[in-house]
PDB file of N, CA, C and O in Angstrom:
ATOM      1  N   MET A   1     -67.346 162.649  28.957  1.00  0.00           N
ATOM      2  CA  MET A   1     -65.598 163.071  28.188  1.00  0.00           C
ATOM      3  C   MET A   1     -65.390 164.640  28.920  1.00  0.00           C
ATOM      4  O   MET A   1     -64.325 165.250  29.012  1.00  0.00           O
ATOM      5  N   TRP A   2     -66.936 165.147  29.475  1.00  0.00           N
ATOM      6  CA  TRP A   2     -66.749 166.421  29.825  1.00  0.00           C
ATOM      7  C   TRP A   2     -66.156 166.509  31.069  1.00  0.00           C
ATOM      8  O   TRP A   2     -65.120 167.006  31.511  1.00  0.00           O
ATOM      9  N   CYS A   3     -67.241 165.796  31.586  1.00  0.00           N
ATOM     10  CA  CYS A   3     -66.576 164.948  33.129  1.00  0.00           C
ATOM     11  C   CYS A   3     -65.005 164.770  33.257  1.00  0.00           C
ATOM     12  O   CYS A   3     -64.341 165.404  34.077  1.00  0.00           O
ATOM     13  N   HIS A   4     -64.416 163.750  32.275  1.00  0.00           N
ATOM     14  CA  HIS A   4     -63.241 163.957  32.204  1.00  0.00           C
ATOM     15  C   HIS A   4     -61.677 165.444  31.390  1.00  0.00           C
ATOM     16  O   HIS A   4     -60.512 165.559  31.010  1.00  0.00           O
ATOM     17  N   HIS A   5     -63.473 166.437  31.708  1.00  0.00           N
ATOM     18  CA  HIS A   5     -62.278 167.424  30.955  1.00  0.00           C
ATOM     19  C   HIS A   5     -61.696 168.789  32.157  1.00  0.00           C
ATOM     20  O   HIS A   5     -60.743 169.565  32.236  1.00  0.00           O
ATOM     21  N   ALA A   6     -63.469 168.324  33.276  1.00  0.00           N
ATOM     22  CA  ALA A   6     -63.831 169.637  34.067  1.00  0.00           C
ATOM     23  C   ALA A   6     -62.416 168.757  35.157  1.00  0.00           C
ATOM     24  O   ALA A   6     -61.437 169.402  35.533  1.00  0.00           O
ATOM     25  N   VAL A   7     -62.575 167.495  35.446  1.00  0.00           N
ATOM     26  CA  VAL A   7     -61.741 167.046  36.223  1.00  0.00           C
ATOM     27  C   VAL A   7     -60.233 167.423  36.131  1.00  0.00           C
ATOM     28  O   VAL A   7     -59.678 167.861  37.139  1.00  0.00           O
ATOM     29  N   VAL A   8     -59.470 167.257  34.833  1.00  0.00           N
ATOM     30  CA  VAL A   8     -57.968 167.475  35.115  1.00  0.00           C
ATOM     31  C   VAL A   8     -57.813 168.625  34.667  1.00  0.00           C
ATOM     32  O   VAL A   8     -56.788 168.900  34.043  1.00  0.00           O
ATOM     33  N   LEU A   9     -59.054 169.793  34.945  1.00  0.00           N
ATOM     34  CA  LEU A   9     -59.138 171.588  35.185  1.00  0.00           C
ATOM     35  C   LEU A   9     -58.868 171.605  36.793  1.00  0.00           C
ATOM     36  O   LEU A   9     -57.855 172.183  37.187  1.00  0.00           O
ATOM     37  N   ALA A  10     -59.805 170.947  37.796  1.00  0.00           N
ATOM     38  CA  ALA A  10     -60.258 170.745  38.752  1.00  0.00           C
ATOM     39  C   ALA A  10     -58.404 170.665  39.151  1.00  0.00           C
ATOM     40  O   ALA A  10     -57.882 171.143  40.157  1.00  0.00           O
ATOM     41  N   CYS A  11     -58.016 170.252  38.530  1.00  0.00           N
ATOM     42  CA  CYS A  11     -56.658 169.695  38.887  1.00  0.00           C
ATOM     43  C   CYS A  11     -55.361 170.293  38.995  1.00  0.00           C
ATOM     44  O   CYS A  11     -54.349 170.394  39.690  1.00  0.00           O
ATOM     45  N   VAL A  12     -56.237 170.817  37.376  1.00  0.00           N
ATOM     46  CA  VAL A  12     -54.455 172.010  37.106  1.00  0.00           C
ATOM     47  C   VAL A  12     -55.163 173.037  37.932  1.00  0.00           C
ATOM     48  O   VAL A  12     -55.643 173.839  37.131  1.00  0.00           O
ATOM     49  N   TRP A  13     -55.433 173.366  39.071  1.00  0.00           N
ATOM     50  CA  TRP A  13     -56.147 174.249  39.584  1.00  0.00           C
ATOM     51  C   TRP A  13     -56.317 174.862  41.065  1.00  0.00           C
ATOM     52  O   TRP A  13     -56.520 175.926  41.649  1.00  0.00           O
ATOM     53  N   CYS A  14     -56.078 173.346  41.309  1.00  0.00           N
ATOM     54  CA  CYS A  14     -56.264 173.137  42.788  1.00  0.00           C
ATOM     55  C   CYS A  14     -54.388 172.294  43.327  1.00  0.00           C
ATOM     56  O   CYS A  14     -53.977 171.985  44.446  1.00  0.00           O
ATOM     57  N   ALA A  15     -53.913 172.216  42.361  1.00  0.00           N
ATOM     58  CA  ALA A  15     -52.478 171.364  42.277  1.00  0.00           C
ATOM     59  C   ALA A  15     -51.507 172.585  43.025  1.00  0.00           C
ATOM     60  O   ALA A  15     -50.883 172.141  43.990  1.00  0.00           O
ATOM     61  N   PRO A  16     -51.324 173.759  42.794  1.00  0.00           N
ATOM     62  CA  PRO A  16     -50.249 174.872  42.163  1.00  0.00           C
ATOM     63  C   PRO A  16     -50.352 175.104  43.577  1.00  0.00           C
ATOM     64  O   PRO A  16     -49.292 175.117  44.203  1.00  0.00           O
ATOM     65  N   MET A  17     -51.851 175.361  44.447  1.00  0.00           N
ATOM     66  CA  MET A  17     -51.893 174.743  45.927  1.00  0.00           C
ATOM     67  C   MET A  17     -50.900 174.879  46.367  1.00  0.00           C
ATOM     68  O   MET A  17     -49.985 175.614  46.735  1.00  0.00           O
ATOM     69  N   ALA A  18     -51.286 173.998  46.247  1.00  0.00           N
ATOM     70  CA  ALA A  18     -50.064 172.837  47.447  1.00  0.00           C
ATOM     71  C   ALA A  18     -48.947 171.881  47.004  1.00  0.00           C
ATOM     72  O   ALA A  18     -48.600 170.865  47.605  1.00  0.00           O
ATOM     73  N   HIS A  19     -48.463 172.340  45.915  1.00  0.00           N
ATOM     74  CA  HIS A  19     -47.246 171.578  45.728  1.00  0.00           C
ATOM     75  C   HIS A  19     -45.940 172.670  46.470  1.00  0.00           C
ATOM     76  O   HIS A  19     -44.953 172.977  45.802  1.00  0.00           O
ATOM     77  N   ALA A  20     -46.121 173.133  47.822  1.00  0.00           N
ATOM     78  CA  ALA A  20     -45.476 174.052  49.095  1.00  0.00           C
ATOM     79  C   ALA A  20     -44.592 172.291  49.508  1.00  0.00           C
ATOM     80  O   ALA A  20     -43.588 171.588  49.393  1.00  0.00           O
ATOM     81  N   ALA A  21     -46.480 172.489  50.228  1.00  0.00           N
ATOM     82  CA  ALA A  21     -46.101 171.325  51.133  1.00  0.00           C
ATOM     83  C   ALA A  21     -46.114 169.771  50.797  1.00  0.00           C
ATOM     84  O   ALA A  21     -45.210 169.154  51.359  1.00  0.00           O
ATOM     85  N   LYS A  22     -46.483 169.441  50.445  1.00  0.00           N
ATOM     86  CA  LYS A  22     -46.743 168.289  49.388  1.00  0.00           C
ATOM     87  C   LYS A  22     -45.062 167.828  48.115  1.00  0.00           C
ATOM     88  O   LYS A  22     -44.439 168.329  47.179  1.00  0.00           O
ATOM     89  N   SER A  23     -45.069 166.078  49.331  1.00  0.00           N
ATOM     90  CA  SER A  23     -44.144 165.478  47.652  1.00  0.00           C
ATOM     91  C   SER A  23     -45.430 165.554  46.462  1.00  0.00           C
ATOM     92  O   SER A  23     -46.654 165.657  46.385  1.00  0.00           O
ATOM     93  N   CYS A  24     -43.824 165.383  45.355  1.00  0.00           N
ATOM     94  CA  CYS A  24     -44.501 165.188  43.651  1.00  0.00           C
ATOM     95  C   CYS A  24     -45.721 164.214  44.001  1.00  0.00           C
ATOM     96  O   CYS A  24     -46.923 164.464  43.912  1.00  0.00           O
ATOM     97  N   GLU A  25     -44.934 162.738  44.527  1.00  0.00           N
ATOM     98  CA  GLU A  25     -45.747 161.254  44.469  1.00  0.00           C
ATOM     99  C   GLU A  25     -46.366 162.275  45.831  1.00  0.00           C
ATOM    100  O   GLU A  25     -45.323 162.870  46.104  1.00  0.00           O
ATOM    101  N   GLU A  26     -47.200 162.702  46.615  1.00  0.00           N
ATOM    102  CA  GLU A  26     -47.877 162.686  47.318  1.00  0.00           C
ATOM    103  C   GLU A  26     -48.999 163.293  47.789  1.00  0.00           C
ATOM    104  O   GLU A  26     -49.570 163.427  48.871  1.00  0.00           O
ATOM    105  N   LEU A  27     -49.279 163.930  45.594  1.00  0.00           N
ATOM    106  CA  LEU A  27     -50.228 165.217  45.701  1.00  0.00           C
ATOM    107  C   LEU A  27     -49.982 163.789  43.682  1.00  0.00           C
ATOM    108  O   LEU A  27     -50.866 163.158  43.103  1.00  0.00           O
ATOM    109  N   ALA A  28     -48.845 163.866  43.430  1.00  0.00           N
ATOM    110  CA  ALA A  28     -49.727 162.848  42.842  1.00  0.00           C
ATOM    111  C   ALA A  28     -50.899 161.656  43.058  1.00  0.00           C
ATOM    112  O   ALA A  28     -52.043 161.626  42.604  1.00  0.00           O
ATOM    113  N   LEU A  29     -50.134 160.595  43.994  1.00  0.00           N
ATOM    114  CA  LEU A  29     -51.729 160.457  44.790  1.00  0.00           C
ATOM    115  C   LEU A  29     -52.525 161.120  44.438  1.00  0.00           C
ATOM    116  O   LEU A  29     -53.096 161.209  43.351  1.00  0.00           O
ATOM    117  N   GLU A  30     -52.645 161.763  45.563  1.00  0.00           N
ATOM    118  CA  GLU A  30     -54.869 162.475  45.514  1.00  0.00           C
ATOM    119  C   GLU A  30     -54.512 163.043  43.755  1.00  0.00           C
ATOM    120  O   GLU A  30     -55.040 162.289  42.937  1.00  0.00           O
ATOM    121  N   ILE A  31     -53.938 163.896  43.296  1.00  0.00           N
ATOM    122  CA  ILE A  31     -55.081 163.491  41.542  1.00  0.00           C
ATOM    123  C   ILE A  31     -55.047 162.670  41.276  1.00  0.00           C
ATOM    124  O   ILE A  31     -55.937 162.625  40.427  1.00  0.00           O
ATOM    125  N   ALA A  32     -54.411 161.281  41.368  1.00  0.00           N
ATOM    126  CA  ALA A  32     -55.311 159.766  41.379  1.00  0.00           C
ATOM    127  C   ALA A  32     -56.488 159.720  41.540  1.00  0.00           C
ATOM    128  O   ALA A  32     -57.379 159.725  40.691  1.00  0.00           O
ATOM    129  N   ASP A  33     -56.589 159.648  43.269  1.00  0.00           N
ATOM    130  CA  ASP A  33     -57.274 159.561  43.499  1.00  0.00           C
ATOM    131  C   ASP A  33     -58.863 160.513  43.353  1.00  0.00           C
ATOM    132  O   ASP A  33     -59.927 160.105  43.819  1.00  0.00           O
ATOM    133  N   LYS A  34     -58.718 161.623  42.720  1.00  0.00           N
ATOM    134  CA  LYS A  34     -60.058 162.770  42.171  1.00  0.00           C
ATOM    135  C   LYS A  34     -60.662 161.800  41.331  1.00  0.00           C
ATOM    136  O   LYS A  34     -61.734 161.195  41.323  1.00  0.00           O
ATOM    137  N   LEU A  35     -59.301 161.855  40.391  1.00  0.00           N
ATOM    138  CA  LEU A  35     -59.332 160.775  38.865  1.00  0.00           C
ATOM    139  C   LEU A  35     -60.328 159.983  39.084  1.00  0.00           C
ATOM    140  O   LEU A  35     -61.458 160.465  39.001  1.00  0.00           O
ATOM    141  N   LYS A  36     -60.177 158.691  39.389  1.00  0.00           N
ATOM    142  CA  LYS A  36     -60.799 157.826  39.867  1.00  0.00           C
ATOM    143  C   LYS A  36     -61.867 158.112  40.770  1.00  0.00           C
ATOM    144  O   LYS A  36     -62.897 157.452  40.635  1.00  0.00           O
ATOM    145  N   ALA A  37     -61.818 158.831  41.513  1.00  0.00           N
ATOM    146  CA  ALA A  37     -63.563 158.950  42.469  1.00  0.00           C
ATOM    147  C   ALA A  37     -64.476 160.117  40.631  1.00  0.00           C
ATOM    148  O   ALA A  37     -65.575 160.672  40.632  1.00  0.00           O
ATOM    149  N   ALA A  38     -63.586 160.069  39.590  1.00  0.00           N
ATOM    150  CA  ALA A  38     -64.602 160.679  38.659  1.00  0.00           C
ATOM    151  C   ALA A  38     -64.424 159.970  37.883  1.00  0.00           C
ATOM    152  O   ALA A  38     -64.800 160.228  36.739  1.00  0.00           O
ATOM    153  N   GLY A  39     -63.798 158.823  38.174  1.00  0.00           N
ATOM    154  CA  GLY A  39     -64.637 157.806  36.979  1.00  0.00           C
ATOM    155  C   GLY A  39     -63.489 157.656  35.852  1.00  0.00           C
ATOM    156  O   GLY A  39     -63.568 156.959  34.840  1.00  0.00           O
ATOM    157  N   VAL A  40     -62.759 158.200  36.122  1.00  0.00           N
ATOM    158  CA  VAL A  40     -61.161 158.433  34.940  1.00  0.00           C
ATOM    159  C   VAL A  40     -60.906 157.833  34.775  1.00  0.00           C
ATOM    160  O   VAL A  40     -60.764 157.193  35.818  1.00  0.00           O
ATOM    161  N   LYS A  41     -60.424 156.963  33.461  1.00  0.00           N
ATOM    162  CA  LYS A  41     -59.782 154.981  33.702  1.00  0.00           C
ATOM    163  C   LYS A  41     -58.649 155.340  32.020  1.00  0.00           C
ATOM    164  O   LYS A  41     -58.924 156.025  31.034  1.00  0.00           O
ATOM    165  N   ASP A  42     -57.618 154.670  32.291  1.00  0.00           N
ATOM    166  CA  ASP A  42     -57.174 154.636  31.242  1.00  0.00           C
ATOM    167  C   ASP A  42     -56.311 156.207  31.350  1.00  0.00           C
ATOM    168  O   ASP A  42     -56.527 157.174  30.619  1.00  0.00           O
ATOM    169  N   TYR A  43     -55.442 156.145  32.310  1.00  0.00           N
ATOM    170  CA  TYR A  43     -54.409 157.187  31.391  1.00  0.00           C
ATOM    171  C   TYR A  43     -53.054 157.144  32.530  1.00  0.00           C
ATOM    172  O   TYR A  43     -52.710 156.271  33.326  1.00  0.00           O
ATOM    173  N   SER A  44     -52.639 158.121  32.298  1.00  0.00           N
ATOM    174  CA  SER A  44     -51.423 158.193  33.432  1.00  0.00           C
ATOM    175  C   SER A  44     -50.590 159.080  33.919  1.00  0.00           C
ATOM    176  O   SER A  44     -50.523 160.260  33.573  1.00  0.00           O
ATOM    177  N   LEU A  45     -49.941 158.540  34.724  1.00  0.00           N
ATOM    178  CA  LEU A  45     -49.911 160.576  35.544  1.00  0.00           C
ATOM    179  C   LEU A  45     -48.157 160.516  35.434  1.00  0.00           C
ATOM    180  O   LEU A  45     -47.527 159.495  35.711  1.00  0.00           O
ATOM    181  N   GLU A  46     -47.642 161.545  35.071  1.00  0.00           N
ATOM    182  CA  GLU A  46     -45.755 161.248  35.465  1.00  0.00           C
ATOM    183  C   GLU A  46     -45.422 162.364  36.058  1.00  0.00           C
ATOM    184  O   GLU A  46     -45.810 163.513  35.847  1.00  0.00           O
ATOM    185  N   ILE A  47     -44.533 161.864  36.958  1.00  0.00           N
ATOM    186  CA  ILE A  47     -43.574 163.250  37.471  1.00  0.00           C
ATOM    187  C   ILE A  47     -42.708 163.401  36.862  1.00  0.00           C
ATOM    188  O   ILE A  47     -42.111 162.344  36.654  1.00  0.00           O
ATOM    189  N   VAL A  48     -42.025 164.736  36.162  1.00  0.00           N
ATOM    190  CA  VAL A  48     -41.340 164.904  35.925  1.00  0.00           C
ATOM    191  C   VAL A  48     -40.353 166.124  35.894  1.00  0.00           C
ATOM    192  O   VAL A  48     -40.816 166.767  36.835  1.00  0.00           O
ATOM    193  N   PRO A  49     -39.341 166.830  35.448  1.00  0.00           N
ATOM    194  CA  PRO A  49     -38.432 168.148  35.405  1.00  0.00           C
ATOM    195  C   PRO A  49     -38.968 169.091  34.749  1.00  0.00           C
ATOM    196  O   PRO A  49     -38.787 168.660  33.610  1.00  0.00           O
ATOM    197  N   ASN A  50     -39.528 170.124  34.613  1.00  0.00           N
ATOM    198  CA  ASN A  50     -39.380 171.412  34.101  1.00  0.00           C
ATOM    199  C   ASN A  50     -39.517 170.999  32.930  1.00  0.00           C
ATOM    200  O   ASN A  50     -40.740 171.050  32.796  1.00  0.00           O
ATOM    201  N   GLU A  51     -39.057 170.580  31.876  1.00  0.00           N
ATOM    202  CA  GLU A  51     -38.596 171.500  31.141  1.00  0.00           C
ATOM    203  C   GLU A  51     -38.703 169.609  29.717  1.00  0.00           C
ATOM    204  O   GLU A  51     -38.521 169.487  28.505  1.00  0.00           O
ATOM    205  N   LEU A  52     -38.940 168.972  30.431  1.00  0.00           N
ATOM    206  CA  LEU A  52     -39.720 168.065  30.035  1.00  0.00           C
ATOM    207  C   LEU A  52     -41.262 167.330  29.646  1.00  0.00           C
ATOM    208  O   LEU A  52     -41.772 166.439  28.967  1.00  0.00           O
ATOM    209  N   ALA A  53     -41.561 168.393  30.595  1.00  0.00           N
ATOM    210  CA  ALA A  53     -43.253 168.573  30.648  1.00  0.00           C
ATOM    211  C   ALA A  53     -43.682 169.797  29.401  1.00  0.00           C
ATOM    212  O   ALA A  53     -44.812 170.283  29.347  1.00  0.00           O
ATOM    213  N   VAL A  54     -42.832 170.082  28.674  1.00  0.00           N
ATOM    214  CA  VAL A  54     -43.597 171.481  27.112  1.00  0.00           C
ATOM    215  C   VAL A  54     -44.014 170.700  26.563  1.00  0.00           C
ATOM    216  O   VAL A  54     -43.363 169.751  26.126  1.00  0.00           O
ATOM    217  N   GLY A  55     -45.788 170.943  26.358  1.00  0.00           N
ATOM    218  CA  GLY A  55     -46.153 170.234  25.509  1.00  0.00           C
ATOM    219  C   GLY A  55     -47.223 168.775  26.161  1.00  0.00           C
ATOM    220  O   GLY A  55     -47.942 168.105  25.421  1.00  0.00           O
ATOM    221  N   GLU A  56     -47.108 168.595  27.374  1.00  0.00           N
ATOM    222  CA  GLU A  56     -47.710 167.797  27.921  1.00  0.00           C
ATOM    223  C   GLU A  56     -48.939 168.544  28.954  1.00  0.00           C
ATOM    224  O   GLU A  56     -48.896 169.574  29.628  1.00  0.00           O
ATOM    225  N   LYS A  57     -50.046 167.506  28.734  1.00  0.00           N
ATOM    226  CA  LYS A  57     -50.895 168.515  29.873  1.00  0.00           C
ATOM    227  C   LYS A  57     -51.073 168.496  31.301  1.00  0.00           C
ATOM    228  O   LYS A  57     -51.889 167.793  31.898  1.00  0.00           O
ATOM    229  N   VAL A  58     -50.115 169.456  31.907  1.00  0.00           N
ATOM    230  CA  VAL A  58     -49.462 169.845  32.773  1.00  0.00           C
ATOM    231  C   VAL A  58     -50.496 169.306  34.121  1.00  0.00           C
ATOM    232  O   VAL A  58     -51.134 170.276  34.532  1.00  0.00           O
ATOM    233  N   VAL A  59     -50.788 168.150  34.826  1.00  0.00           N
ATOM    234  CA  VAL A  59     -51.740 169.104  36.280  1.00  0.00           C
ATOM    235  C   VAL A  59     -51.539 169.053  37.212  1.00  0.00           C
ATOM    236  O   VAL A  59     -52.394 168.677  38.014  1.00  0.00           O
ATOM    237  N   GLY A  60     -50.091 169.466  37.650  1.00  0.00           N
ATOM    238  CA  GLY A  60     -50.362 169.529  38.764  1.00  0.00           C
ATOM    239  C   GLY A  60     -48.917 170.180  38.717  1.00  0.00           C
ATOM    240  O   GLY A  60     -48.467 170.458  37.605  1.00  0.00           O
ATOM    241  N   SER A  61     -47.726 170.590  40.496  1.00  0.00           N
ATOM    242  CA  SER A  61     -46.323 171.525  40.176  1.00  0.00           C
ATOM    243  C   SER A  61     -45.706 171.126  42.104  1.00  0.00           C
ATOM    244  O   SER A  61     -46.178 171.464  43.190  1.00  0.00           O
ATOM    245  N   CYS A  62     -44.882 170.555  41.846  1.00  0.00           N
ATOM    246  CA  CYS A  62     -44.340 170.722  43.465  1.00  0.00           C
ATOM    247  C   CYS A  62     -42.523 170.479  43.241  1.00  0.00           C
ATOM    248  O   CYS A  62     -41.863 170.961  42.321  1.00  0.00           O
ATOM    249  N   GLU A  63     -42.015 169.621  44.339  1.00  0.00           N
ATOM    250  CA  GLU A  63     -40.651 170.663  44.469  1.00  0.00           C
ATOM    251  C   GLU A  63     -40.516 171.714  44.356  1.00  0.00           C
ATOM    252  O   GLU A  63     -39.389 171.903  43.898  1.00  0.00           O
ATOM    253  N   GLY A  64     -41.218 172.937  44.563  1.00  0.00           N
ATOM    254  CA  GLY A  64     -40.757 174.101  44.716  1.00  0.00           C
ATOM    255  C   GLY A  64     -40.900 174.593  43.605  1.00  0.00           C
ATOM    256  O   GLY A  64     -40.186 175.558  43.335  1.00  0.00           O
ATOM    257  N   GLY A  65     -41.977 174.042  42.478  1.00  0.00           N
ATOM    258  CA  GLY A  65     -42.373 174.207  41.067  1.00  0.00           C
ATOM    259  C   GLY A  65     -41.127 173.958  40.335  1.00  0.00           C
ATOM    260  O   GLY A  65     -41.042 174.509  39.237  1.00  0.00           O
ATOM    261  N   THR A  66     -40.186 173.267  40.712  1.00  0.00           N
ATOM    262  CA  THR A  66     -39.189 172.829  39.531  1.00  0.00           C
ATOM    263  C   THR A  66     -39.256 171.199  38.622  1.00  0.00           C
ATOM    264  O   THR A  66     -38.617 170.803  37.647  1.00  0.00           O
ATOM    265  N   ARG A  67     -40.566 170.399  39.646  1.00  0.00           N
ATOM    266  CA  ARG A  67     -40.808 169.235  38.620  1.00  0.00           C
ATOM    267  C   ARG A  67     -42.743 169.411  38.359  1.00  0.00           C
ATOM    268  O   ARG A  67     -43.453 170.126  39.065  1.00  0.00           O
ATOM    269  N   LYS A  68     -43.085 168.825  37.552  1.00  0.00           N
ATOM    270  CA  LYS A  68     -44.136 169.118  36.404  1.00  0.00           C
ATOM    271  C   LYS A  68     -44.723 167.363  36.857  1.00  0.00           C
ATOM    272  O   LYS A  68     -43.958 166.416  36.676  1.00  0.00           O
ATOM    273  N   ILE A  69     -45.997 167.172  37.383  1.00  0.00           N
ATOM    274  CA  ILE A  69     -47.054 165.831  37.055  1.00  0.00           C
ATOM    275  C   ILE A  69     -47.719 165.907  35.563  1.00  0.00           C
ATOM    276  O   ILE A  69     -48.750 166.579  35.531  1.00  0.00           O
ATOM    277  N   THR A  70     -47.401 165.466  34.609  1.00  0.00           N
ATOM    278  CA  THR A  70     -48.350 164.993  33.688  1.00  0.00           C
ATOM    279  C   THR A  70     -49.804 164.277  33.434  1.00  0.00           C
ATOM    280  O   THR A  70     -50.324 163.747  34.416  1.00  0.00           O
ATOM    281  N   TYR A  71     -50.429 164.233  32.291  1.00  0.00           N
ATOM    282  CA  TYR A  71     -50.513 163.375  32.258  1.00  0.00           C
ATOM    283  C   TYR A  71     -51.582 163.458  30.815  1.00  0.00           C
ATOM    284  O   TYR A  71     -52.101 164.353  30.148  1.00  0.00           O
ATOM    285  N   ALA A  72     -51.534 161.526  30.804  1.00  0.00           N
ATOM    286  CA  ALA A  72     -52.191 161.933  28.962  1.00  0.00           C
ATOM    287  C   ALA A  72     -53.625 159.977  29.271  1.00  0.00           C
ATOM    288  O   ALA A  72     -53.885 158.900  29.809  1.00  0.00           O
ATOM    289  N   ARG A  73     -53.757 160.456  28.860  1.00  0.00           N
ATOM    290  CA  ARG A  73     -54.897 159.435  28.405  1.00  0.00           C
ATOM    291  C   ARG A  73     -53.754 158.051  27.689  1.00  0.00           C
ATOM    292  O   ARG A  73     -52.731 158.127  27.009  1.00  0.00           O
ATOM    293  N   GLU A  74     -54.435 157.013  28.174  1.00  0.00           N
ATOM    294  CA  GLU A  74     -53.752 155.834  27.846  1.00  0.00           C
ATOM    295  C   GLU A  74     -55.208 155.324  26.417  1.00  0.00           C
ATOM    296  O   GLU A  74     -56.426 155.494  26.373  1.00  0.00           O
ATOM    297  N   LYS A  75     -54.064 154.597  25.360  1.00  0.00           N
ATOM    298  CA  LYS A  75     -55.493 154.369  24.309  1.00  0.00           C
ATOM    299  C   LYS A  75     -55.470 152.719  24.695  1.00  0.00           C
ATOM    300  O   LYS A  75     -54.328 152.288  24.852  1.00  0.00           O
ATOM    301  N   LYS A  76     -56.336 151.935  24.835  1.00  0.00           N
ATOM    302  CA  LYS A  76     -57.064 150.991  25.170  1.00  0.00           C
ATOM    303  C   LYS A  76     -56.518 149.900  23.977  1.00  0.00           C
ATOM    304  O   LYS A  76     -56.738 149.855  22.767  1.00  0.00           O
ATOM    305  N   LYS A  77     -55.640 148.973  24.956  1.00  0.00           N
ATOM    306  CA  LYS A  77     -55.513 147.675  23.244  1.00  0.00           C
ATOM    307  C   LYS A  77     -56.467 147.267  23.112  1.00  0.00           C
ATOM    308  O   LYS A  77     -57.218 147.225  24.086  1.00  0.00           O
ATOM    309  N   LEU A  78     -56.930 146.730  21.738  1.00  0.00           N
ATOM    310  CA  LEU A  78     -57.953 146.426  20.936  1.00  0.00           C
ATOM    311  C   LEU A  78     -57.237 144.964  21.004  1.00  0.00           C
ATOM    312  O   LEU A  78     -56.193 144.456  21.412  1.00  0.00           O
ATOM    313  N   GLU A  79     -58.293 144.653  20.436  1.00  0.00           N
ATOM    314  CA  GLU A  79     -58.373 143.219  20.639  1.00  0.00           C
ATOM    315  C   GLU A  79     -57.727 142.640  19.351  1.00  0.00           C
ATOM    316  O   GLU A  79     -57.164 143.298  18.476  1.00  0.00           O
ATOM    317  N   SER A  80     -57.871 141.566  19.380  1.00  0.00           N
ATOM    318  CA  SER A  80     -57.666 141.268  17.237  1.00  0.00           C
ATOM    319  C   SER A  80     -59.050 141.740  16.361  1.00  0.00           C
ATOM    320  O   SER A  80     -60.230 141.809  16.705  1.00  0.00           O
ATOM    321  N   PRO A  81     -58.464 141.992  15.258  1.00  0.00           N
ATOM    322  CA  PRO A  81     -59.666 142.601  14.742  1.00  0.00           C
ATOM    323  C   PRO A  81     -60.287 141.217  13.911  1.00  0.00           C
ATOM    324  O   PRO A  81     -59.677 140.229  13.502  1.00  0.00           O
ATOM    325  N   PRO A  82     -62.259 141.676  13.805  1.00  0.00           N
ATOM    326  CA  PRO A  82     -62.098 140.718  13.815  1.00  0.00           C
ATOM    327  C   PRO A  82     -62.436 139.474  11.946  1.00  0.00           C
ATOM    328  O   PRO A  82     -62.563 139.842  10.778  1.00  0.00           O
ATOM    329  N   ALA A  83     -62.452 138.383  12.429  1.00  0.00           N
ATOM    330  CA  ALA A  83     -61.973 138.115  11.091  1.00  0.00           C
ATOM    331  C   ALA A  83     -63.251 138.152  10.461  1.00  0.00           C
ATOM    332  O   ALA A  83     -64.415 137.976  10.823  1.00  0.00           O
ATOM    333  N   LYS A  84     -62.267 138.631   8.688  1.00  0.00           N
ATOM    334  CA  LYS A  84     -63.504 138.319   7.468  1.00  0.00           C
ATOM    335  C   LYS A  84     -64.194 136.846   7.396  1.00  0.00           C
ATOM    336  O   LYS A  84     -64.194 135.628   7.573  1.00  0.00           O
ATOM    337  N   LYS A  85     -64.688 137.875   7.043  1.00  0.00           N
ATOM    338  CA  LYS A  85     -65.847 136.535   6.161  1.00  0.00           C
ATOM    339  C   LYS A  85     -65.485 136.572   4.712  1.00  0.00           C
ATOM    340  O   LYS A  85     -64.932 137.396   3.982  1.00  0.00           O
ATOM    341  N   PRO A  86     -66.124 135.083   4.524  1.00  0.00           N
ATOM    342  CA  PRO A  86     -65.308 134.754   2.867  1.00  0.00           C
ATOM    343  C   PRO A  86     -65.964 135.202   2.140  1.00  0.00           C
ATOM    344  O   PRO A  86     -65.687 135.147   0.942  1.00  0.00           O
TER     345      PRO A  86
END
């Protein structure tokens, strides 16, 4: 879990430096590569306008700061619950 948070924080710190020269899609792919290299699984990245990023975990900024890349952990689907014993 600690590694997961460290990777997200590193992405947040590095992303603003790269937003001027890269497209949102390119930046999102780079962030995804870093998360994958760190072993992070079950997450989603979404490119949204700034106003939709309120309250979300922002890991990147692009298109001159007008859009954000947000990160969310995906909940694993639970298999059917174990059968109750009679």
